[in-house]
N, C-alpha and C positions, 0 to 999 in steps of 0.2 A: 736190192739197191741197184738203181740204173747206173751203168758205167758210161760216162761221157768223156770222150777223148777228142783232142783237136785233130783235124784232118789238115796237115800242112799243105797238101796239094790243092785243097778246095778254095782257099782264099789267099790273097796277098796280104803281107803285113801292112803295106802302105800302097794305096792306089794313088799313083801320081796324078791321074786325071782329076781326082777330087781336089788335091792340093792346088793344081793349076787353075781349076775353076774358082777356088776360094781366092787365089791371088788375083785372078781376073775380076772377080766381083768386088773384092774388098780393097784392092790396091795395097798401099803401104800398111794398112791395118791388119792384113791377113796373118802376119806373124804373131801379133798379139792375140788374135782370136784363136788361132791354132794352139798357142801356148796355154790359153785359158781353158780350152777344152781338155787338153792333155793333163793339166793340173787337176781338173775336176775328176777325171778318170782315176788318177792316183789317189785322190781323197776318198772316193767311193770304194776303191780296192782296200784302202786302209780301214775304212769303216767296217767292211766285211771281215777283214782280218781281225779287228778288235771286237768283234761281236761277242756277246755273252750268251749263256744258255737261255736267257730270257728274250733274246732277239726274236721278234715275230717273223714268221715266214713272209708275211706281207711286206715287211721292211726289206728283206733280202730280195724279194721279187722286184720291188721298186728300185733298189740300188742296181740290180742287174739290168733293168730296163734303162736306167739313166746311163750306165756305162755303155750299153749297146747303142743308144742314140748318140752319145758324145763321140764314141769311137767311129761310128759311121759318118758323122759330120766332118771328121778330119781324114777320112779315107782309110782308117784302121780296120780293114774288112775282116781279118782273122779274129781280132779282138772282139769286134762286134758280133761275129758268129759265136764265139765262146760265151759271150754275155747272153746272147739269145738262147743258147742251150740252157744256161742256168735259169734265165727268166722263164722259159717254157717248163722246166722241171718244177719250179715253184708254182706256176700257174696251174699245172696239171697234177700237183701234189705228188710228184714222183721224188722219192728220196735219192739224193746223190751224195757222193763223197765231196762235201763242200771244200774241205781243205785241199784236196787234190785239184778240184776245179779252180780254186783260187790260185794254186801254184801254176797251173796252165796259163791262167790269165795274167799273172805277174810276169811270167816268162815272156809272154807275147807283148806285154806293156814295155818291157826292157827292149825288145826288138824294135818296137815302134819308136821309142825314144832315140835309139841308135840311128834308125832310118831318118828321123826328122833332123838329127844333128848333121847328117851328111848332105842335106839339101839347103839351099840358100833361099830364104824368104824375106827379101828386102824390097 
C-alpha cells in the first residue's frame, strides 16, 4: 500500500494571490463564489467519508478530481495537492489508506476554513 503524506512545506493552505484575483475578477460576487466552492469541497469530502464497500474506484477518482479543481480555484493549494495525490493513486490503481488520506484532507479543509474566515471578501 502506498503511503501518501502531506508535505506542509510544499504548498500554502491559502494562496492570497488567487483570492485577490477572484475579488478583482468577480467584485462583490467573489465571496459568494468562494463560499460555493468551499461548500462543494465539504460535500465531496463527506461523500468520500460516507462511501460504502461498493463505492467504485472511478467515483473516488472523480470526487478527488473535483476536490482538486475546486480547491485550486479558491487558492487552497495544499488541499488541491492532497486531492491530486488521491486522484493519481486511483488513476494509477495504487492502493492507499483512504481513511488516512481523508483525515489529512479534512484537517487541511479546516485550516482553509479558518484562513478564509480571517480575510474580508466584501
